[in-house]
N, C-alpha and C positions, 0 to 999 in steps of 0.2 A: 899362488896370492895366500898370504897369510891371513889367519881368523884370529881374532882375539878373544881368548877366553879367560876371565879371572876367578880368583877363587876368593870368596868372601866369608871370613869366619868370625863368631861371636863366642867368647868364653864366659864362663861362669864357675867361679870357686866352688860350687855347690851341686849334687846331681838332682837337688830337689828344686830347679828352676824350669818354671813355664814362660816359654817363649810366643809372644805373640808373632804370628807369622807377618815379616814386612811386606811391604808393597814396592816391587822394584820395577819403578812405573819406567824408567827410561832402559830396563834390560829386560832381557828373554832369561829364563831361567834354563840353563842349558843343561843341568843334572840336578834330579831331584835331592830335595834335601837330605845332609847327610849328620848322623848325629852320632857322635863319639863320647862315651863317659870312662874317664880312667881316674882309676882308684890304685892310692899307694899307702903304704906305712913307712912313718920313719919315728926311730925310737918310741915305738909303739903307739903312736897317734896318727889316726887314718884321715888321710885328706882325699877329696875327690874334685873332680871340675868336669864339667859338661863344654864339649866344643860343637857347635851346631854351624855347617859350612854350607855354602851355594856354590857352584860354579856358574856365571853369571855373564852373556854375551849382549853387549851394547847393542842398541838398537839404532844408534847414529852416533855420528861426530859429534865434539865439542864439550863444553860443559855438562855434566849428567850428575844427577844427583842419588846417591844411596840413602833411602829415607831413614829416617830414627828407628830404633829398633827398642822393643819394650819387653821386658821382664818381670814377673812375678816371681818373689820368692818372699817364704814364710808371711805371709799376707802385706808385703810392701811392693810397690811398683817402684821398678828403675829404668831410665830411659838414655839411650845414646843421643848424641846430636847427631843432625842427617849429615852425610859427608861428599864434598863436592868432587867428582875427579874429571880430568879434562881426558879425552879420547881423541885421539888424531890418526888418521889414515883410514884406510879402507875397512871396516867394519861389518858393510852390508851383505857380503859375499853371502849366498846361500851355499852351505855345507853339508846339507843332506844328500 
């Protein structure tokens, strides 16, 4: 029986970003947060981005919500909109 695990990633175009941990009410965090910082130079100009990813396992089927994510950067606050996903099939199998 298959087990549904989804990767959810949030990306910011700077490495000075602070993420307020989202609340995944409808999901189990299958793997702890993974943070990746990428830096590159193009024509002498430095660019960087931060990618924060989670592996999530749905707690149930149906319409589930991934809550909004709030980032802080340069003393400003930014937020995403919540995202609704539809989960079909058996996701409740214990795989441990």
